[in-house]
Steps between C-alpha positions, in 0.01 A plus 500: 500500500443520875690725739664184639633409156622857444754471783865411457687381808869441551578127511731347760774472238479874425323461166159646429195289583213637289168370630364527145667159455241357740201625299256216442643302793359442846757629750545444872687805634672425832718721720778267612785487752791261554515509880136460597319212667284488186800476263435127434198619297753549218485122440121504452521813283754331272284185487195704398705678236625171356157337516302777329742708294426313174133592555581871521591551867793679658623598843660841552721515808550846651773510767427744781704594806224690684403222742755453781788540252445147369633570149832677567706370207587635158321387187786257438468362856124454464530333161768258627297416812181432303675297235713289735239437769175484304590468130302817424461565127203740499563872436605716793532875529757694693405600856197728523313682775149358530378743771564854612586825323741325260247229408578389147243570227438125467376485858303822459311317224463179700411636843482878488204733514237394247646149459274196494661373823640812670703511819849469636704191420506317833816286468727313260333259256171688456358390164301673227349300215489696176272406213613476139379859454718631786214547748532380859275197552590401856723580795636233732649532847872434554402197708295349216745261331529527121377140467191561715186371322349851495805634315509209255126529430539874432794436263317225313186713468707791364674272249173347375 
C-alpha cells in the first residue's frame, strides 16, 4: 500500500476517512474553499465525479482556510454549503493546513520535499491527480478548471 493510502483523515462529518478506501481508484485531490472566486469549480468537480466514478475515479475535497480566510466555517457549515449550492457527493475531509509548519501529512506527501511535484500550494482549488497506486501523476493550477481538456485527458489516461 502507498503512503497516500496509509493515511486516515477526519471527514467533514467527524467520522474517519481512511484513504485505504481509495486504493485502486484514480483520485483528484483538491484543496477547496467556500468563499473563493474559484468556488464554482465545485460544480465541475461533482460532474467529473459523477461521470467517472463507476470507472474507478473519485474526488477528494480538502477544505483549507489558509488563503485569505476563504473557508471560515465549521465542518457542518462547509458540508451544508457544498450540498445545497453544488450537490457535492464526493468525499471531503475536515479543514487541513496545506502549507506552513502545520502542513498536514497529506500535503507533505503531495507537495513536500521529495514529492513528484514539490512546492507551496499557491491558492484554493490546486489539484493533484493520484494514480490507482497512490502516486502523484499530475499537478494542476488553481486556475485550471476541473473540466479542462488537460485534466480530463490525464484522468482518462490514468483510468485506462
